[in-house]
C-alpha positions in Angstrom: 26.9 26.1 -22.5 29.4 23.7 -21.6 28.5 20.0 -21.1 29.4 19.8 -17.8 27.1 23.1 -17.1 24.3 21.7 -19.1 24.4 18.1 -17.5 24.2 20.3 -13.9 21.3 22.4 -14.9 19.6 19.2 -16.1 20.5 17.2 -13.2 19.2 20.2 -10.8 15.9 20.2 -12.6 15.0 16.7 -12.6 15.8 16.5 -9.2 13.5 19.3 -8.3 10.8 17.4 -10.4 11.3 14.3 -8.5 11.2 15.8 -5.1 8.3 18.0 -5.7 6.5 14.9 -6.9 7.2 13.2 -4.1 6.4 16.3 -1.9 2.6 16.2 -3.4 2.4 12.5 -2.8 3.6 12.8 1.0 1.3 15.6 1.8 -1.7 13.8 -0.2 -1.3 10.6 1.6 -0.9 12.3 5.0 -3.9 14.5 4.4 -6.4 12.4 2.4 -5.1 8.8 2.6 -7.8 7.7 4.9 -10.4 8.9 2.5 -8.4 7.3 -0.7 -8.3 3.8 1.3 -11.7 4.0 2.4 -13.0 4.5 -1.0 -10.8 1.8 -2.3 -12.8 -0.5 0.0 -16.0 0.3 -1.1 -15.7 0.5 -4.8 -13.5 -2.8 -5.4 -16.7 -4.7 -6.8 -17.5 -2.2 -9.6 -14.5 -2.7 -12.3 -15.4 0.9 -13.7 -15.6 2.5 -10.3 -12.3 0.4 -9.5 -10.5 1.5 -12.7 -11.9 5.2 -12.4 -10.7 4.9 -8.7 -7.0 3.8 -9.6 -6.9 6.8 -12.1 -7.9 9.1 -9.4 -5.5 7.9 -6.8 -2.8 8.1 -9.4 -3.6 11.9 -9.9 -3.5 12.6 -6.2 -0.4 10.4 -5.5 1.5 11.6 -8.7 2.5 8.4 -9.1 1.2 5.4 -11.1 4.2 2.9 -9.3 2.7 3.9 -5.6 -0.9 3.1 -6.6 0.8 -0.4 -7.9 2.8 -1.1 -4.8 -0.1 0.5 -2.7 -2.7 -2.2 -4.5 -0.2 -5.0 -4.5 -0.1 -4.8 -0.6 -3.9 -4.5 -0.4 -3.9 -7.7 -2.5 -1.2 -9.5 -0.5 -3.6 -9.1 2.6 -6.4 -10.3 0.9 -8.0 -6.9 1.3 -8.6 -6.6 -2.4 -9.1 -9.6 -5.1 -6.3 -9.9 -7.7 -8.4 -8.9 -10.8 -10.0 -5.9 -9.2 -6.3 -4.9 -8.4 -5.0 -5.2 -11.8 -8.1 -3.3 -13.0 -7.2 -0.3 -10.6 -3.6 -0.4 -11.3 -4.9 0.1 -15.1 -6.7 3.1 -14.5 -3.7 4.5 -12.5 -1.3 4.2 -15.4 -4.0 6.2 -17.3 -4.2 8.9 -14.3 -0.4 9.0 -14.4 -0.4 9.9 -18.2 -3.3 12.6 -17.6 -1.2 14.4 -15.0 1.8 14.4 -17.4 -0.7 16.2 -19.9 -2.1 18.7 -17.3 1.6 19.5 -16.2 2.8 20.0 -19.8 0.4 23.2 -20.3 2.0 26.7 -19.8 1.1 27.0 -16.0 4.1 29.6 -15.3 1.6 31.9 -13.9 0.6 29.9 -11.0 3.8 29.4 -10.0 4.0 32.5 -7.6 0.3 31.9 -6.5 0.9 28.3 -5.5 4.0 29.1 -3.4 2.9 32.1 -1.6 -0.6 30.4 -0.7 1.2 26.8 -0.1 4.0 28.6 2.1 1.4 30.5 4.1 -0.5 27.5 4.7 2.5 25.0 5.3 4.3 27.3 7.7 1.3 29.2 9.7 -1.5 26.3 10.0 -1.6 24.3 13.0 -4.4 22.3 11.7 -3.1 18.7 9.9 -5.6 19.0 6.7 -4.7 22.5 6.1 -0.9 22.3 6.6 -0.5 19.1 4.1 -2.7 21.2 1.6 0.2 23.6 1.9 2.7 21.1 1.1 0.8 19.7 -1.9 0.5 23.7 -3.1 4.3 23.9 -2.8 5.0 20.8 -4.3 2.8 21.7 -7.5 4.5 24.7 -7.5 7.9 23.5 -7.5 7.1 21.0 -10.6 6.1 23.7 -12.7 9.0 25.6 -11.6 11.4 22.6 -12.5 9.5 22.2 -15.9 10.6 25.7 -16.6 14.4 24.8 -15.7 14.1 22.0 -17.8 12.9 23.6 -20.8 15.4 26.5 -19.8 18.3 23.7 -19.9 17.2 22.1 -22.9 17.3 25.4 -25.1 21.2 25.3 -26.0 21.1 21.8 -27.0 19.2 23.4 -30.4 23.2 24.8 -31.2 24.9 21.8 -30.6 27.2 19.8 -33.4 27.4 16.2 -31.7 23.7 16.1 -30.6 22.5 15.8 -34.3 24.8 13.0 -34.7 23.5 10.7 -31.9 19.8 11.6 -32.3 20.6 10.4 -36.4 21.9 7.1 -35.0 19.2 6.8 -32.2 16.7 7.1 -34.9 17.9 4.4 -37.3 18.4 1.9 -34.1 15.0 2.1 -32.2 15.5 -0.6 -30.1 18.5 1.0 -28.8 16.5 4.0 -28.2 13.7 2.1 -26.7 15.8 0.7 -24.0 17.9 3.8 -23.4 14.3 5.5 -22.5 13.7 2.3 -20.2 16.6 2.5 -18.5 16.2 6.4 -17.9 12.8 5.6 -16.7 13.8 3.3 -14.3 16.7 5.0 -12.9 14.1 8.1 -12.3 11.4 5.9 -10.7 8.9 8.3 -12.4 7.1 8.2 -15.8 5.7 11.4 -15.3 9.3 12.9 -15.0 10.8 11.0 -17.9 7.7 11.9 -20.1 7.7 15.4 -19.6 11.8 15.6 -19.8 11.2 14.1 -23.3 8.2 16.9 -24.0 10.8 19.5 -22.8 13.7 18.2 -25.6 10.9 17.8 -28.4 9.5 21.4 -27.2 12.9 23.0 -28.2 13.5 21.0 -31.0 16.3 18.8 -29.7 14.2 15.5 -30.0 12.8 14.4 -33.2 8.9 13.4 -32.8 9.6 10.3 -34.7 12.2 9.5 -32.3 10.3 10.5 -29.4 7.2 8.0 -30.2 9.9 5.0 -29.8 11.1 6.8 -26.6 7.4 6.7 -24.8 7.1 3.3 -25.5 10.6 2.6 -23.7 9.5 4.9 -20.8 6.5 2.8 -20.4 8.3 -0.3 -20.0 10.9 0.9 -17.8 8.0 2.2 -15.4 6.1 -1.2 -15.7 9.5 -2.8 -14.3 9.9 -0.7 -10.7 7.4 -2.2 -9.0 8.1 -5.8 -10.0 11.7 -5.3 -9.0 10.7 -3.5 -5.5 8.4 -6.5 -4.5 10.8 -9.0 -6.0 11.7 -10.1 -2.4 8.1 -10.5 -1.1 5.7 -13.2 -0.9 4.2 -14.3 -4.0 0.7 -12.8 -3.8 2.3 -9.4 -3.2 4.2 -9.6 -6.3 1.5 -10.9 -8.8 -0.1 -7.2 -9.4 3.2 -5.6 -10.2 4.0 -8.7 -12.9 0.4 -8.2 -14.2 1.3 -4.6 -15.0 4.6 -5.8 -16.2 2.6 -8.1 -18.4 0.0 -5.8 -19.8 2.1 -2.5 -20.0 5.9 -4.1 -20.7 4.8 -6.6 -23.2 2.4 -3.9 -25.1 4.9 -1.8 -25.4 7.5 -4.2 -27.0 4.3 -5.0 -29.1 3.9 -1.4 -30.3 7.5 -1.2 -30.7 7.4 -4.0 -33.8 4.3 -2.6 -35.2 6.1 1.1 -34.9 8.6 -0.3 -36.8 6.6 -1.8 -39.5 4.2 1.0 -40.2 6.3 4.1 -39.2 2.9 6.3 -38.2 3.0 10.0 -38.9 3.8 11.7 -35.3 1.7 14.8 -36.5 -1.7 12.8 -36.0 -1.0 13.0 -32.4 -0.9 16.8 -32.1 0.1 20.2 -33.7 3.2 20.2 -31.7 6.3 18.2 -30.9 5.7 18.4 -27.2 2.1 17.5 -27.3 2.8 14.6 -29.6 5.0 13.2 -27.0 2.4 13.4 -24.0 -0.6 12.6 -26.4 1.3 9.1 -27.3 2.1 8.4 -23.7 -2.0 8.9 -22.9 -3.0 7.0 -26.2 -0.6 3.9 -25.5 -2.2 3.8 -21.8 -5.6 3.9 -23.2 -5.2 1.2 -25.5 -3.4 -0.8 -22.7 -6.7 0.1 -20.5 -9.2 -1.0 -23.1 -7.2 -4.2 -24.1 -6.4 -5.1 -20.5 -9.8 -4.9 -18.9 -11.7 -7.8 -20.5 -8.5 -10.2 -19.9 -7.8 -8.7 -16.3 -8.7 -12.0 -14.9 -6.5 -14.2 -17.2 -3.6 -11.7 -16.5 -3.9 -12.2 -12.8 -4.0 -15.9 -12.8 -0.7 -16.2 -15.3 0.8 -13.5 -13.0 -0.1 -15.5 -9.8 1.6 -18.5 -11.5 4.8 -16.7 -12.6 4.9 -15.0 -8.7 5.0 -19.0 -7.5 8.0 -19.7 -9.6 10.8 -20.1 -7.1 8.9 -19.9 -4.3 9.3 -22.5 -1.5 7.8 -25.9 -2.0 9.0 -27.3 0.9 6.2 -27.3 3.9 8.9 -26.4 6.2 10.4 -23.4 4.1 6.7 -22.5 3.4 6.4 -20.1 6.5 9.7 -18.2 6.1 9.1 -15.0 5.3 11.6 -12.0 4.3 11.2 -9.0 6.8 9.8 -6.1 5.7 12.2 -4.1 8.1 14.5 -2.8 5.5 17.4 -1.1 7.5 18.3 0.9 4.2 14.8 2.7 4.6 15.6 4.0 8.0 17.1 7.5 6.9 13.5 8.0 5.2 11.1 7.7 8.3 8.2 7.6 6.0 9.3 4.5 4.4 10.6 2.9 7.3 7.2 3.5 9.1 5.5 1.8 6.1 7.7 -1.1 6.6 6.9 -1.2 10.3 3.1 -1.3 9.5 3.6 -4.2 7.0 5.0 -6.0 9.4 2.7 -5.5 12.0 0.0 -6.6 9.8 2.0 -9.7 9.4 1.7 -10.1 13.3 -1.9 -9.5 13.1 -2.2 -12.5 10.4 -0.2 -14.6 12.9 -2.5 -13.8 15.8 -5.4 -14.4 13.6 -4.4 -18.1 12.8 -3.5 -18.7 16.6 -7.0 -17.2 17.7 -8.9 -19.3 14.7 -7.0 -22.7 15.5 -7.5 -22.1 19.4 -10.9 -23.6 19.3 -10.1 -26.7 16.9 -7.6 -27.4 19.8 -10.9 -27.1 22.3 -12.8 -28.9 20.3 -10.2 -31.8 19.7 -7.3 -31.2 22.2 -4.1 -33.0 21.3 -0.3 -32.1 22.4 0.8 -31.6 18.8 -1.7 -29.3 18.1 -1.0 -27.1 21.2 2.8 -27.3 20.6 1.9 -25.9 17.0 0.0 -22.6 18.3 3.0 -22.3 20.8 5.3 -22.2 17.7 3.4 -19.2 16.3 3.4 -17.4 19.5 7.1 -17.6 19.6 7.0 -16.2 15.8 4.9 -13.4 17.2 7.5 -12.9 20.0 10.2 -12.4 17.2 8.5 -10.4 15.3 7.4 -8.0 18.1 11.0 -7.8 18.9 12.2 -6.8 15.7 9.6 -4.3 15.3 10.4 -2.8 18.7 14.3 -2.4 18.0 13.4 -0.9 14.4 10.9 1.6 15.7 13.8 2.4 18.4 16.0 2.9 15.3 13.4 5.1 13.5 13.5 7.5 16.4 17.2 8.4 16.1 15.9 10.2 12.9 14.4 13.4 12.8 10.6 13.1 12.2 7.8 15.4 11.8 5.1 15.3 14.6 2.8 13.1 12.7 5.7 10.4 12.0 6.6 10.3 15.7 2.8 9.8 16.7 2.5 6.9 14.0 5.6 5.7 15.5 4.3 5.3 19.1 0.9 4.4 17.9 2.6 1.3 16.0 4.7 0.2 18.8 1.6 0.2 21.1 -0.6 -1.6 18.7 2.9 -4.4 18.5 2.6 -4.4 22.2 -1.2 -5.4 22.4 -0.7 -7.8 19.5 2.2 -9.5 21.5 -0.1 -9.6 24.8 -2.8 -11.4 22.9 -0.3 -13.9 21.5 0.3 -14.5 25.5 -3.1 -14.8 26.6 -3.7 -17.6 24.0 -0.8 -19.6 24.9 -0.5 -19.1 28.8 -4.1 -19.1 29.4 -6.5 -20.5 26.6 -3.8 -23.4 25.3 -3.8 -24.2 29.5 -7.2 -24.5 29.7 -7.3 -26.8 26.6 -4.5 -28.8 28.3 -6.4 -29.2 31.5 -9.7 -30.3 29.5 -7.3 -32.9 27.5 -5.9 -34.0 30.9 -9.3 -34.8 32.5 -10.9 -36.0 29.7 -14.1 -33.5 29.9 -16.3 -32.3 27.5 -18.6 -29.2 27.5 -22.6 -29.4 27.6 -24.1 -28.7 24.0 -25.3 -25.5 25.3 -22.2 -24.5 26.8 -20.0 -25.2 23.8 -22.5 -23.5 21.5 -22.2 -20.5 23.8 -18.3 -20.4 23.7 -18.3 -21.0 19.7 -20.5 -17.7 19.4 -18.8 -15.8 21.8 -15.6 -16.8 19.8 -16.8 -16.1 16.6 -17.9 -12.4 17.7 -14.4 -12.1 18.9 -13.0 -13.2 15.8 -15.3 -10.4 13.8 -14.0 -7.8 15.8 -10.7 -8.6 16.1 -10.7 -8.4 12.0 -12.1 -5.4 11.9 -9.4 -4.0 14.2 -6.6 -5.6 11.8 -8.1 -3.7 9.0 -7.6 -0.7 10.8 -3.7 -1.0 10.5 -4.1 -0.5 6.6 -7.2 1.7 6.6 -7.4 3.9 9.4 -11.5 4.5 8.8 -13.0 6.1 11.7 -16.5 4.1 11.4 -14.7 1.2 11.5 -12.8 2.1 14.5 -16.1 3.3 15.9 -17.7 -0.3 15.4 -14.9 -1.8 16.8 -15.2 0.1 20.2 -18.8 -0.4 19.9 -18.7 -4.3 19.5 -16.3 -4.5 22.5 -19.1 -2.9 24.8 -21.6 -5.5 23.1 -19.0 -8.3 24.4 -18.6 -6.9 27.8 -22.6 -7.2 28.3 -22.7 -10.8 26.1 -19.8 -11.9 28.8 -22.3 -11.2 31.7 -25.2 -13.1 29.8 -23.2 -16.1 29.2 -21.9 -16.4 32.6 -25.4 -16.3 33.9 -26.6 -19.0 31.8 -23.4 -20.9 33.0 -24.6 -20.5 36.5 -27.9 -21.5 35.5 -26.7 -24.8 34.4 -24.9 -25.0 37.6 -28.0 -24.5 39.4 -29.6 -27.2 37.7 -26.6 -29.8 38.6 -25.5 -30.5 35.0 -23.1 -32.9 35.7 -20.8 -32.0 32.5 -21.1 -28.1 33.4 -19.6 -28.7 37.0 -16.6 -30.7 35.4 -16.2 -27.7 33.0 -17.1 -24.8 34.9 -13.7 -23.5 35.7 -12.5 -24.0 32.1 -15.7 -22.5 30.5 -15.7 -19.0 32.7 -12.0 -18.6 32.3 -12.3 -19.0 28.5 -14.8 -16.7 28.3 -12.7 -14.4 30.7 -9.7 -14.4 28.7 -11.7 -14.4 25.2 -12.8 -10.9 26.5 -9.3 -9.8 27.3 -7.8 -10.6 23.8 -11.0 -8.6 22.3 -9.8 -5.7 24.6 -6.2 -5.9 23.7 -7.2 -5.8 19.9 -9.9 -3.2 20.3 -7.1 -0.7 21.4 -6.1 -0.6 17.8 -8.9 1.6 17.1 -7.9 4.1 19.7 -5.5 6.1 17.8 -7.7 6.5 14.6 -10.5 7.6 16.9 -8.3 10.1 18.9 -6.8 11.7 15.5 -10.9 12.1 14.7 -11.6 13.4 18.2 -14.2 10.9 18.7 -13.0 9.7 21.9 -13.1 11.6 25.5 -10.6 9.9 28.1 -10.8 6.3 27.6 -14.6 6.4 26.4 -15.9 6.8 23.2 -18.0 10.3 22.6 -21.9 10.0 21.9 -22.5 10.8 18.4 -25.8 12.7 17.0 
């Protein structure tokens, strides 16, 4: 076989492996992503449970990098603590290594069964979970098929006269071998694909096991660099978890390379066959890093957090500048583009949260500077809303699956509601605060306490609604709607108590009556706008009937 034909076969096999891995990940995210996120929220308090969850997520998503990026976004949004995020990623790396072990078995007989069952479910089922299960089965079948193609493509290399010379050189220069493996893994963006490629070459007698061990260390270095590079332009809180993984896994690979150069252990200790030795070395490395990393996860997080802050803006005027997540280069990939739009929508939620929190401080001690600062934040919301709206419009120019089109429309409606909530804060609540400042009046102690309590209830429900952009949890969505109804009743009670104070002739209540009533009304309106974020989640679960929540047993 000529060199060009060999490269063509290898490239085709690797391309199929990468495509199939992505196919499985897409199916899992669409069918079970909500359950995984819900479990993540429940397990983060227990380090062992968090590690196991990371392992499960990596097995399900077929990618430790996907787990790292997902957890880094949760940590950045303060939904997961930094040390817990580091532990989850450690479990994800071990899970990814175990996936490589499972795929290294001879699963040839499963290919026709997986392809047949997957095709039937994917093409014939109208129900989303079954449709996505079909996608997952097809992806697994394609993965096994691609491994057979890799093995077949590597077989002729045993007769190559040039390869022994190259391998002899690499065996004598472990640093070059280490770096080549790291570069290959980074280019593939998949440690699973890189390990399986090395295992296929070793299984055909092409790659010496001793050299394979060195390249396994390089694979782990290259894999640990992917997430830090992908998050390099994000805020420090988003970069810290990928950097912590690089510190543990990347630095660990360098240290073990030095140890290997000094000790030169026998690869036979890791398994009976060359391919098994490669896979077992990968598992052993990640298990070792997990055991060493668990006790120092807190320290690693603190160091990586400081490293992430190096180069971050220190000027207060620049500290609020953020790099937009709306990457135009992702528009050709609707799933990634929608994820970018979701990240930007979450930032809108953060700004609305800040505005809604500060507005009561302005009520308590109104001053012109604070009022203008909130107006500037609303300008920021408007700019982000327009950017997301245009970005979503550009996504629709590309072919999308029904689920993606629905998500696009849901995001657009969420951003509209957020922008409207910002307008209510600025045009109504700030106007009331301005009126209070101009008239130099104060609420009664009882009236102010009612406003503070009502505002606190709105804030709690708003934050539950904001979380739905990330977790899409049906129970949380239902709670948001239930709290919306409770606030409606609470508004009536607040209004009645206010009228009672007016009947008693309380002077302060008379002076602030319109401000008090209008503030409660506007807070209720904001709550209604933000509660609408729950509607898409409830509709997908079949928990809405018309515009009302279905009664549940």
